[in-house]
Structures are given as C-alpha cells and as structure tokens.
C-alpha positions in Angstrom: -41.6 -3.2 -9.3 -37.8 -2.4 -10.0 -35.7 -5.8 -9.1 -33.5 -2.7 -6.9 -35.4 -1.4 -4.2 -35.1 2.2 -3.8 -36.6 1.9 -0.6 -36.5 -1.0 2.1 -38.4 -0.3 5.4 -38.4 -3.5 8.0 -40.0 -3.9 11.4 -40.5 0.2 11.8 -41.6 1.4 15.3 -42.5 5.0 16.2 -43.8 6.1 19.5 -43.9 8.9 21.8 -44.4 9.6 25.3 -47.4 11.5 26.0 -47.2 12.0 29.9 -48.2 9.9 33.3 -50.5 8.6 34.6 -50.6 10.6 37.6 -48.0 12.6 40.2 -44.4 10.6 39.9 -46.5 7.8 37.7 -45.2 5.6 34.9 -45.0 7.4 31.4 -47.3 6.3 28.9 -46.2 5.3 25.7 -48.3 5.9 22.2 -48.1 3.8 19.3 -48.1 5.6 16.5 -46.6 2.9 14.2 -46.0 -1.0 15.1 -43.6 -3.2 13.4 -44.3 -1.2 9.2 -42.2 -3.7 6.7 -42.8 -2.1 3.2 -40.6 -2.1 -0.2 -40.5 0.6 -3.3 -39.0 0.0 -6.2 -37.1 2.6 -8.6 -39.2 4.5 -10.3 -41.9 3.0 -8.9 -45.6 4.3 -7.1 -46.2 2.7 -3.7 -49.6 3.9 -1.8 -49.9 4.0 2.1 -53.7 3.9 2.7 -56.1 3.8 5.7 -58.6 6.3 8.2 -57.2 9.6 9.9 -55.1 8.1 12.8 -54.0 5.1 10.8 -50.4 6.2 11.1 -49.8 6.4 7.9 -48.6 10.2 7.3 -46.1 9.1 10.8 -44.5 6.0 8.8 -43.7 8.6 6.1 -42.4 11.1 8.6 -40.1 8.7 10.4 -39.1 7.2 6.8 -37.2 10.5 6.1 -36.3 10.8 10.0 -38.4 14.1 10.0 -39.2 12.5 13.3 -37.1 9.9 15.4 -37.1 6.5 14.8 -37.9 4.2 18.6 -36.6 1.1 16.8 -36.7 -0.6 13.2 -34.7 -0.4 9.8 -34.7 2.5 6.7 -32.3 1.5 3.8 -32.2 4.0 0.8 -30.4 1.9 -1.4 -27.7 0.8 0.2 -27.7 3.5 2.8 -28.9 3.1 6.4 -31.2 6.2 7.1 -32.8 5.1 10.7 -29.0 5.1 11.9 -28.0 8.2 10.2 -26.0 10.8 12.1 -27.2 14.4 11.9 -24.3 15.3 9.7 -24.8 12.4 7.4 -28.5 12.7 7.5 -28.3 16.0 5.9 -26.5 14.9 3.4 -29.4 12.3 3.0 -31.8 15.4 2.2 -30.5 15.7 -1.2 -31.5 11.9 -2.1 -35.0 11.9 -0.4 -38.1 14.3 0.1 -41.2 15.1 0.5 -44.1 17.4 -0.5 -46.9 18.2 2.4 -50.4 18.4 2.2 -51.5 21.9 2.3 -50.1 24.0 -0.2 -50.5 27.1 1.7 -48.9 26.7 4.9 -46.1 24.4 3.3 -44.3 27.5 1.2 -42.7 30.1 3.3 -44.9 34.0 2.8 -42.2 35.9 2.9 -40.2 34.5 0.2 -39.9 34.3 -3.4 -40.4 31.2 -5.5 -36.8 31.8 -7.2 -35.9 32.0 -3.8 -38.2 28.9 -2.2 -36.4 26.9 -5.0 -32.9 27.8 -4.6 -32.8 27.5 -0.9 -32.4 23.4 -1.7 -29.5 23.8 -4.9 -27.8 26.8 -1.9 -27.7 24.5 1.0 -27.0 21.0 -1.0 -25.3 21.5 -4.2 -22.3 24.0 -4.9 -24.0 25.5 -8.4 -23.1 28.9 -9.5 -25.6 31.7 -9.1 -26.7 31.6 -13.0 -27.1 28.0 -13.5 -29.5 28.0 -10.7 -31.3 30.7 -11.8 -31.5 29.0 -15.3 -32.3 25.6 -13.3 -35.5 27.2 -11.2 -37.1 28.7 -14.6 -36.5 25.2 -16.6 -37.8 23.0 -13.1 -40.9 25.6 -13.1 -42.1 25.3 -16.9 -41.2 21.4 -15.6 -44.2 21.7 -13.5 -46.2 23.7 -16.1 -46.0 27.1 -14.7 -44.0 30.1 -16.8 -40.6 30.9 -16.1 -41.3 34.3 -14.8 -43.5 33.3 -12.2 -40.0 33.1 -10.2 -40.1 36.7 -8.9 -44.0 36.3 -7.4 -44.9 35.4 -3.9 -46.7 32.2 -3.2 -49.8 34.1 -1.8 -50.5 35.0 -5.6 -51.2 31.5 -6.5 -54.0 29.3 -6.4 -54.0 26.4 -4.6 -52.7 24.2 -7.3 -50.4 26.5 -8.7 -49.0 26.3 -4.8 -48.7 22.3 -5.1 -47.1 22.7 -8.2 -44.4 24.8 -6.7 -44.2 22.3 -3.7 -43.5 19.7 -6.4 -40.7 21.6 -8.6 -39.3 22.3 -4.9 -38.8 18.7 -3.9 -37.5 17.8 -7.6 -35.0 20.5 -7.4 -32.1 18.2 -6.2 -33.3 14.4 -8.5 -34.2 13.2 -5.6 -34.5 9.4 -5.5 -37.6 9.1 -2.8 -40.4 11.6 -3.0 -43.0 10.9 0.0 -46.4 12.5 -1.0 -48.7 13.4 1.7 -52.0 13.8 0.9 -50.9 15.9 -2.1 -54.4 16.4 -3.9 -56.6 16.5 -0.7 -56.7 20.0 -0.6 -57.3 20.7 -4.2 -60.6 20.4 -5.9 -61.5 17.9 -7.9 -60.7 18.7 -11.2 -57.5 20.1 -9.9 -56.8 17.0 -8.5 -56.5 15.2 -11.9 -53.9 17.9 -13.0 -51.8 17.2 -10.3 -51.5 13.4 -10.2 -51.2 13.7 -14.2 -48.4 15.6 -13.6 -46.8 13.4 -10.4 -47.0 10.5 -13.1 -45.0 12.5 -16.2 -42.3 13.6 -13.6 -41.9 10.3 -12.2 -41.8 8.9 -16.1 -39.4 11.5 -16.6 -36.7 11.3 -13.8 -37.3 7.6 -12.6 -37.7 9.1 -8.6 -39.7 6.5 -6.2 -43.0 7.6 -4.8 -44.9 7.1 -1.8 -48.1 8.7 -1.9 -49.8 8.5 1.5 -53.6 9.4 1.1 -56.9 8.3 2.8 -58.7 8.7 -0.6 -58.6 5.4 -2.0 -59.8 6.2 -5.7 -56.3 8.6 -6.1 -54.1 5.9 -4.9 -55.9 3.6 -7.4 -54.8 5.8 -10.2 -51.7 6.6 -9.0 -50.8 3.5 -7.5 -49.6 -0.2 -8.8 -49.3 -1.2 -5.7 -51.2 -1.2 -2.1 -50.4 -1.2 1.7 -53.4 -0.4 4.1 -52.8 0.6 7.5 -54.8 0.1 10.6 -53.8 1.7 14.0 -50.5 1.6 13.3 -50.2 -1.7 11.8 -50.0 -3.0 7.8 -52.8 -5.2 7.3 -52.7 -6.1 3.3 -50.7 -5.3 1.1 -50.8 -6.1 -2.7 -51.1 -5.1 -6.3 -53.8 -2.4 -6.3 -56.1 -4.7 -9.0 -56.3 -7.3 -6.5 -56.9 -5.6 -3.3 -59.6 -2.9 -4.5 -61.2 -6.2 -6.5 -60.5 -9.1 -4.5 -59.6 -7.4 -1.0 -58.5 -10.3 1.9 -58.4 -7.7 5.0 -62.3 -6.9 6.3 -60.9 -3.4 7.1 -59.6 -2.9 3.5 -63.0 -4.3 2.1 -64.6 -2.1 4.7 -62.0 1.0 3.2 -62.9 0.2 0.0 -67.0 -0.4 -0.1 -67.1 2.9 1.1 -65.8 4.4 -2.0 -68.2 6.9 -4.1 -69.0 5.8 -7.6 -70.0 8.8 -10.1 -72.7 6.8 -11.5 -75.9 7.5 -9.2 -77.6 3.7 -10.5 -74.3 2.0 -10.0 -74.1 3.2 -6.2 -77.5 2.6 -5.7 -76.1 -1.0 -5.8 -73.0 -0.8 -4.0 -73.1 -2.9 -0.3 -71.6 -1.0 2.4 -70.0 -2.6 5.0 -70.7 -0.8 8.2 -67.8 -1.3 11.3 -68.7 -1.1 14.4 -66.8 1.3 17.1 -64.0 3.4 16.6 -60.5 3.4 15.8 -59.2 2.5 19.5 -56.8 4.8 20.9 -52.7 3.7 20.0 -52.1 4.1 23.3 -54.1 1.1 24.9 -54.0 -1.2 21.7 -56.7 -3.9 21.7 -54.8 -7.4 22.3 -54.6 -10.1 19.6 -55.6 -9.0 16.1 -56.2 -4.9 16.8 -59.4 -4.8 14.4 -61.3 -7.2 16.0 -62.8 -4.5 18.4 -64.4 -3.4 15.1 -64.2 -6.6 12.9 -67.9 -7.9 11.8 -65.5 -12.1 11.8 -63.8 -11.5 15.4 -63.4 -14.8 16.5 -61.6 -16.2 19.9 -58.2 -16.4 18.9 -58.5 -12.4 17.3 -58.2 -11.8 20.9 -55.2 -13.9 22.0 -53.0 -13.8 18.9 -51.8 -11.2 16.6 -52.1 -12.3 13.5 -49.9 -14.0 11.0 -49.3 -12.7 7.1 -50.5 -14.7 4.8 -49.8 -14.8 1.3 -53.1 -14.1 -0.7 -54.1 -15.7 -4.4 -53.3 -12.6 -7.1 -50.5 -11.0 -4.9 -49.6 -9.8 -1.9 -50.0 -10.9 2.1 -53.0 -10.0 4.5 -52.7 -10.0 8.2 -55.7 -12.1 9.2 -57.1 -14.8 11.1 -59.7 -15.7 8.6 -56.5 -16.8 6.4 -55.3 -19.1 9.0 -58.1 -20.2 11.0 -61.7 -20.8 11.0 -64.5 -20.3 9.5 -62.8 -21.4 6.7 -63.0 -19.0 3.6 -63.6 -22.7 1.3 -61.8 -20.9 -1.4 -64.0 -18.4 -1.9 -62.8 -15.0 -1.9 -63.2 -12.3 1.3 -66.3 -11.0 -1.2 -68.7 -14.3 -1.2 -67.5 -14.5 2.2 -69.0 -11.3 3.2 -72.7 -11.9 1.5 -73.1 -14.7 2.6 -72.6 -13.9 6.4 -75.2 -10.7 5.2 -73.1 -8.1 7.3 -73.7 -5.6 4.5 -76.2 -2.9 4.3 -77.4 -1.1 1.2 -75.7 2.1 0.5 
C-alpha cells in the first residue's frame, strides 16, 4: 500500500429511521453500518466483500456522501468528507466518483454518450467545448470504444459496452478515488474478465484508488491486494488477499471462501463446505456481543456478552473473533485446521 493514504475511514456509522413500533411509539433505527474503519492508499484497490445485506454498498455510498453519515470520519487525502458542507461537497465530486452495478439503469437513456461524458466536465471544469469533445473521444478510446460512438445512445450498446461507458464517465475528471459497486456482477463471465483487465489498466495509467464492493470473492481476489470482510454492518476481518483466502482467520470468512466454486470438477468434489445455520439477523435488532454468534459453529458463552476485540493475525491484517483471544485455544493451528478438527464441514 502507498505510504500516502488516499482514503481514511474511521468509526463510520450509518443508520436509517424505519418508522415506529406503534401509534406514538418509539422510532426504530436500522443500523446499516456500524463502526467501520478502513484505509486505501493512492493507486491501491481494496476489496470490500460480504453477502447481500452486509452493508458493504451502503458503506460505499456513505464514503462518497451520497447518503448521510450518522457519525465517524471520512477523509479524502486531507479533506474532511463526512463534515463537508453542500458547496464543499460539490467541489469534492470531481475528486471521487462511483461506478454502479447495473449498466442498464446507470446511464440516462435520453442522453447521447457525448452528453453523458461531457456533463461532469461542464459542471466541474471550465474547459472550452472543442477541447471537451477531444477529451471525450480520447476517453472512449481509452476504455476500448471508438470515438465515433459518442453520437449514439445507451440502448445501442451491450451491457459490457455500457459499463465501459460508465467507467469512462467516472474517469472523466481523473478522480483520486472511485467506488466500484459490483461493477461486473451484471455481466457474463467473458465480459467480466475484459472489464477487470480494463480497470487494472486504467488504475495503472491514472493512479486512481479503487474501493471494490463485491460479493464474488473470485473477482475480488483477482482485483484487490487487500480485502475487508463485512458481516451485518461490521468489518470482521482484513488482510492481504493471499492470506485471507488461503488462511482465513474469521469463521465467517472461512464460510464465504468455502462456497467459492472451482472450475475443475475434481477439485470441486474435494472441497469441504462450511455450512452456516440460520439466516442473516435483522440490522434493526442485531445480536448482542458478537454479531456472528447466532450462525457461528464455534460460539462460546463470551460471544453473547462481549463484542470481540480486533486481534492481529499472523500473515497480516486483523480479525474480530473471540477464538483468537479466548478458549478454545487454537494452539498455533490455523482456523482451517481447527475447522477440520471440529468436523463441522460438509462435502460439497
């Protein structure tokens, strides 16, 4: 990671009012993001993973101030994003952008590609029209599209081409940070590979930092040297991708990784799946102590009483799990070995 952080998030909280418990009853809050801290270096990609409902997309939106932040600190370089006024936030928009999941709904169908790409330049930059046109052509070519496509409309393009256009729009102002919210999940496998390679090239050329929000762990492993794992609004594990994937330190991470399919059928048959019980609890009434305890096969008495501490993990990163601070002792073994010894796995 770069010595100079591009993004620093500390103790981020996001909550929503979701109505009251009855007539004149107390208003309830949905705690979508709880005490999230992360850091991304300039030119680095951090993968933020978790199942649907974990709060990862909400965290991405809050970091860009596209939704309100309840509390916490978000800094882009030395600039306070969380505390920025409306006018300050408008100026910040040129420094941070987003690529959304669905390329079919993220582009205005009534605007030409030229108008879509020109809009951020008109709003945020004082650039002559002729120069804007030349910039649009160069940007289209940089994402693998012909400059002549600028006169067309979004409906004339495939899903992969639309996502290339969305990436071009996000990069028009050469931002310092781009949040990629499931950027390839709506695309077929071959197109996913093309878009991932394109993003790597763009990052190499521009030095832009990426926060890659995804549920597909195989995509994150290819794109991100570091990973943060979210469960029910909290980050439960962080670390280098290699260590997290090969030696997960949190039971939830181990369960996610065990569900990743392998293209080799023989290897897939040898995979031991970790089967979690129950469903994801409601963020309106999360479990006490460790939020994962209602589904964890290693739950202990302390898990319901105390939130787990963040413990440094051999190989790099942190894990929030009582297994690393209290009994049963791992005894120097990895969590993978501990899981096999406990025989809580099921053949895939």
